[in-house]
C-alpha positions in Angstrom: 175.3 317.4 -6.2 173.6 314.3 -5.5 171.8 311.8 -3.2 173.5 311.3 -0.1 171.6 308.3 2.4 173.6 307.6 5.9 172.2 304.7 8.4 173.4 307.1 11.1 174.5 304.7 13.7 177.2 303.0 11.5 178.0 306.3 9.4 179.1 308.0 13.0 181.1 305.6 14.2 182.7 305.0 11.2 183.2 308.4 10.4 184.4 309.4 14.5 187.2 306.8 13.4 189.0 308.2 10.4 188.0 312.0 10.4 191.2 312.9 12.5 193.2 311.4 10.3 191.3 312.9 7.4 192.5 316.3 8.9 195.8 315.5 9.7 196.0 314.2 6.1 194.5 317.5 4.9 196.7 319.9 7.2 200.8 318.2 5.8 198.6 318.3 2.5 198.4 321.9 2.4 201.8 322.6 4.0 203.1 322.0 0.5 202.9 324.9 -2.7 199.7 323.6 -4.4 200.3 321.9 -7.4 203.9 320.6 -6.1 204.5 316.5 -6.3 204.4 316.6 -2.5 201.0 318.3 -2.3 199.6 315.8 -5.0 201.0 313.1 -3.0 199.3 314.3 0.4 196.4 314.6 -1.4 196.1 311.3 -2.2 196.1 310.3 1.6 193.2 313.0 1.9 190.9 310.8 -0.3 192.2 307.9 1.2 191.3 309.3 4.7 187.9 310.7 3.1 187.1 307.3 1.7 187.2 305.3 4.6 185.4 307.8 6.4 182.0 307.2 4.4 182.6 303.3 3.9 180.4 302.5 6.5 177.1 303.5 6.3 176.9 305.9 3.8 175.5 305.8 0.1 175.7 308.6 -2.4 173.7 308.3 -5.9 174.5 311.7 -8.2 172.4 313.9 -10.0 173.6 313.4 -13.2 173.5 310.6 -16.1 175.6 308.0 -13.4 173.0 307.7 -10.6 171.9 304.4 -10.7 168.6 305.6 -9.3 167.6 307.2 -12.5 168.7 304.2 -14.5 166.3 302.3 -12.4 163.4 304.7 -13.6 163.1 306.5 -10.4 163.5 309.7 -8.8 164.6 310.5 -5.3 162.5 313.7 -5.7 159.2 312.1 -7.3 159.5 308.8 -6.1 161.6 308.7 -2.4 161.0 312.3 -1.0 157.3 311.4 -0.6 158.3 308.2 1.5 160.6 310.9 4.0 159.2 311.6 7.5 159.5 315.2 8.4 162.7 314.7 9.6 164.0 313.9 5.8 163.8 310.2 7.1 163.5 306.8 5.4 161.8 304.7 8.0 162.2 300.9 8.2 159.0 300.5 6.4 159.4 303.2 3.7 163.2 301.6 3.4 161.6 298.2 2.4 158.8 299.7 -0.1 161.6 301.5 -1.4 163.6 298.3 -2.1 160.1 296.9 -3.9 160.1 299.5 -6.2 164.0 299.6 -7.2 163.2 295.3 -7.5 160.0 296.0 -9.8 162.5 298.3 -11.9 165.0 295.3 -12.4 163.8 294.5 -15.6 163.7 297.5 -17.4 167.2 298.2 -16.0 169.2 295.1 -17.3 167.5 296.5 -20.8 169.0 299.7 -20.6 172.3 298.7 -19.4 172.7 296.4 -22.3 173.2 298.6 -25.1 176.1 300.4 -22.5 179.5 299.8 -22.7 180.9 296.6 -20.3 182.5 298.8 -17.9 179.5 301.2 -17.7 177.4 298.2 -17.2 179.7 296.9 -14.5 179.5 300.7 -13.0 175.8 300.2 -12.4 175.3 297.2 -11.7 177.6 297.7 -9.0 176.2 300.3 -7.8 172.9 298.8 -7.5 173.8 295.9 -5.7 175.5 298.7 -3.3 172.2 300.4 -3.1 170.3 297.1 -2.3 172.8 295.8 0.4 172.7 300.0 2.2 168.7 299.4 2.4 168.8 295.6 3.5 171.8 296.7 5.8 169.1 299.1 7.4 166.5 297.1 7.3 168.4 294.4 9.4 169.5 296.9 11.6 166.3 298.1 12.3 167.2 302.0 11.7 166.1 304.8 9.0 167.6 306.0 6.9 168.7 309.5 6.9 168.4 311.5 3.7 170.1 314.4 2.3 168.5 315.2 -1.4 
């Protein structure tokens, strides 16, 4: 489980481009016996197309210790849900507000990740950059963010 965020026009166009290839790869994979070498190779192709379907207009944050929002001492439920409209969307104004809320947490974020392994620090910094980029893209495109929390 996790928080799934979408820039619908971008996500929809990208998903529609890759979805047919994803389903073709699934059908190819499913022709092989489970656990076979061929099935494992085919599964890699399925995963590649799945990743491509979600490469644009989409951001996911897990509900576990790898959550970048939790590392920023924010909560999808307590801090973000109150910003949503009745259609579970962050308006552009609310997206700006969320971005400011996150930026205010940066000093503590850096302190919290300082004690982690270098690999984990890179992970959290990368996820934070990706989240900021996603939110800024929504603002730049002037589109709301659909949230599945």
